[in-house]
C-alpha positions in Angstrom: -4.1 -25.9 36.6 -6.8 -27.5 35.8 -6.8 -24.6 33.1 -3.9 -25.7 31.3 -4.5 -29.2 31.5 -7.6 -28.5 29.4 -5.9 -26.2 27.3 -3.3 -28.8 26.5 -6.1 -31.1 25.7 -7.7 -29.1 23.1 -4.6 -28.3 21.4 -3.5 -31.8 21.3 -7.3 -33.0 19.9 -7.0 -29.9 17.5 -3.6 -31.6 15.9 -4.8 -35.2 16.2 -7.9 -33.9 14.0 -5.3 -31.9 11.8 -3.4 -34.7 11.1 -6.8 -37.2 10.3 -7.8 -34.5 7.6 -7.2 -34.0 3.7 -5.2 -31.1 3.7 -4.2 -28.4 0.8 -1.6 -25.5 0.5 -2.9 -22.1 -1.2 -2.1 -19.1 -1.4 -4.5 -15.6 -2.0 -3.2 -13.6 -5.1 -5.6 -10.4 -4.8 -3.4 -7.9 -6.8 -4.6 -5.0 -4.9 -2.6 -2.4 -7.3 -5.4 -3.2 -10.2 -7.9 -1.3 -7.6 -5.5 1.7 -8.1 -7.1 4.7 -9.7 -5.2 6.4 -12.0 -6.2 10.0 -13.9 -3.0 11.7 -15.7 -4.2 14.9 -18.0 -2.8 15.2 -21.6 -0.8 17.8 -20.5 1.3 15.7 -17.8 1.7 12.9 -19.9 3.1 15.8 -22.8 5.5 17.4 -20.0 6.7 14.0 -19.1 7.7 13.6 -22.8 10.1 16.2 -22.6 10.9 16.3 -19.2 11.9 12.7 -18.3 12.3 13.4 -14.7 11.1 16.6 -13.8 11.6 18.6 -10.3 9.3 18.2 -7.5 8.4 19.2 -4.2 6.0 17.6 -1.6 3.5 19.3 -0.3 1.2 17.9 3.0 -2.0 20.4 2.7 -3.6 18.6 6.1 -1.1 17.3 8.0 -2.6 15.8 11.4 -3.1 17.7 14.1 -1.5 15.5 17.0 1.9 16.0 17.8 2.7 12.0 17.4 0.8 11.4 14.7 2.1 14.8 12.9 6.0 13.0 13.5 5.3 9.4 12.4 3.2 10.9 9.1 6.7 13.2 8.8 8.3 10.2 8.7 6.5 8.5 6.1 7.2 11.9 4.2 10.5 11.6 4.0 10.4 8.3 2.8 8.6 9.6 -0.5 11.1 12.1 -0.7 13.9 10.2 -0.4 12.9 7.3 -2.8 12.7 10.2 -5.6 16.1 11.2 -5.1 17.6 7.7 -5.1 15.6 7.4 -8.5 17.5 10.4 -9.6 15.0 13.6 -9.1 15.5 16.7 -7.9 13.3 17.2 -4.5 13.1 20.4 -3.1 12.6 21.9 0.6 8.7 21.2 0.9 9.5 23.9 3.8 10.4 26.3 1.5 7.4 26.0 -0.2 5.2 26.3 2.8 7.3 29.6 3.6 7.0 30.8 -0.3 2.8 30.3 -0.2 2.4 31.5 3.3 3.4 34.8 2.7 -0.2 34.7 0.2 -1.2 36.0 -2.8 1.2 33.9 -4.7 0.6 32.8 -8.3 2.2 29.8 -10.1 4.3 31.5 -12.2 6.2 33.1 -9.2 6.2 30.2 -7.5 8.3 28.8 -10.5 10.7 31.6 -10.7 11.2 31.1 -6.3 11.5 27.4 -6.2 12.1 26.4 -9.7 9.6 23.5 -9.5 8.0 20.9 -12.5 5.7 19.6 -10.2 4.0 19.8 -6.7 2.7 16.6 -5.3 0.2 16.9 -2.7 -0.1 14.2 -0.6 -4.1 13.7 0.4 -3.9 10.7 2.5 -1.0 7.7 3.1 -3.4 4.8 4.8 -2.2 1.2 6.1 -5.9 0.2 7.7 -7.6 -0.6 4.3 -8.8 -4.1 3.7 -11.1 -6.0 1.6 -12.6 -9.8 1.8 -11.0 -12.0 -0.8 -13.3 -15.5 -1.6 -11.0 -17.1 -3.4 -7.4 -18.9 -3.1 -4.9 -20.0 -5.5 -5.3 -24.0 -4.2 -1.2 -25.2 -5.0 -2.2 -28.2 -4.4 -4.3 -28.6 -7.2 -2.7 -25.6 -9.2 -5.6 -24.1 -9.6 -7.9 -21.0 -8.7 -10.5 -22.1 -6.9 -13.4 -20.4 -4.5 -13.7 -21.2 -0.7 -16.8 -23.0 -0.1 -19.2 -21.0 1.7 -19.3 -17.2 2.0 -18.2 -17.2 5.9 -14.8 -18.4 4.4 -12.5 -15.6 3.2 -9.2 -13.8 3.4 -9.3 -10.5 5.0 -6.7 -8.8 3.1 -5.2 -5.7 4.6 -3.5 -3.1 1.8 -2.3 0.5 2.5 -3.2 3.7 0.1 -1.6 6.6 -1.5 -3.4 9.8 -2.6 -2.2 12.5 -4.0 -2.7 15.1 -6.5 -0.3 16.1 -9.0 -0.3 19.9 -10.6 2.2 21.3 -13.2 3.3 24.2 -11.7 4.4 26.8 -14.8 0.6 26.3 -16.3 -0.9 26.4 -12.4 -3.2 23.4 -13.9 -4.0 19.7 -12.7 -2.1 17.5 -13.8 -3.2 14.0 -12.4 -4.9 12.3 -9.5 -3.7 9.0 -8.0 -5.1 6.7 -5.9 -2.8 3.7 -5.6 -2.8 0.4 -3.6 -0.7 -2.7 -2.4 -1.0 -5.7 -0.1 1.5 -7.3 1.6 0.0 -10.1 -0.6 1.3 -8.7 -3.3 4.4 -8.2 -2.4 5.0 -12.3 -1.3 2.8 -15.5 -0.9 1.4 -16.0 1.8 0.8 -19.8 2.6 -2.1 -21.6 4.7 -3.2 -24.9 4.7 -7.4 -24.9 3.8 -9.1 -28.5 5.2 -10.6 -30.8 1.8 -14.0 -29.0 2.3 -12.7 -25.8 1.7 -14.1 -24.1 4.8 -11.3 -23.7 7.5 -7.8 -22.7 7.4 -4.9 -22.0 8.9 -1.3 -20.0 8.3 1.8 -22.2 7.7 3.2 -22.7 11.3 0.5 -21.7 13.2 -1.3 -24.8 12.8 -1.3 -25.5 16.3 -3.6 -22.7 17.3 -6.5 -24.2 15.2 -8.5 -23.7 12.1 -10.9 -21.1 11.2 -13.0 -19.6 8.5 -11.4 -16.6 7.9 -7.8 -15.5 8.1 -6.6 -11.7 8.1 -3.3 -10.2 6.7 -2.7 -6.9 8.5 0.0 -4.3 7.9 2.1 -3.8 11.3 3.7 -0.8 12.5 7.1 -2.1 11.7 5.7 -2.3 7.8 4.7 1.2 6.9 7.9 2.1 6.6 8.5 -0.8 3.7 4.9 0.2 2.2 5.1 3.8 1.7 8.3 2.8 -0.6 7.2 0.6 -2.5 3.9 3.3 -3.4 6.8 5.6 -3.8 8.2 4.0 -6.2 4.6 3.1 -8.2 4.2 6.7 -8.0 7.1 7.5 -9.7 6.8 5.0 -12.1 3.5 7.1 -13.2 5.2 10.1 -13.4 8.8 9.0 -15.3 9.2 9.6 -18.4 10.1 7.5 -21.9 13.0 5.4 -20.7 16.8 6.2 -22.0 
């Protein structure tokens, strides 16, 4: 009972202090997508000019060994394939590719004939636990981009990343290497209150929990499929020829 009384007193004191303090409304705009790494060969660009929506097949060279992790990872790959199909692409069965490759001594010319695909997209990595410290914020009260007061005050911004390699099948040639990134902070404005000293913050709606020098944006389990789709759409943009 004493502990509950102390907790209530602390929350009351924090709320009272906040009511007397000057606060601004802020958000972070990290634009994590700008950190993407995109390498595309002239041959791939020329092929996309000729074939705006190439036939593709997804390959996972190093699937997770753990059965549970493999099932979860497979659900993400299904989302990538489904997103390509929804965009009007022909997506070949990756199990067929695996069976053909499993026969050994398969060159890319015979692979093209057996599977009828233009591109192989190797998914080298799909991660949801990346993070970067953001030391500036957009102050909605002053309508200016401003730095936090100290290096110890920042927003830790989580992001998802997709790493893949694209092979042009009829040439047996590397067409591109892509590492694509996206973040919840890129998808929507996540607002927080910050004190007038620009040192302590609280998410809007969570003020009663107190003020902190560091706020964290993470990608929860329920968001992973959503951000996989976002990354797949970005990959599709890179593998699309001229529109219309």
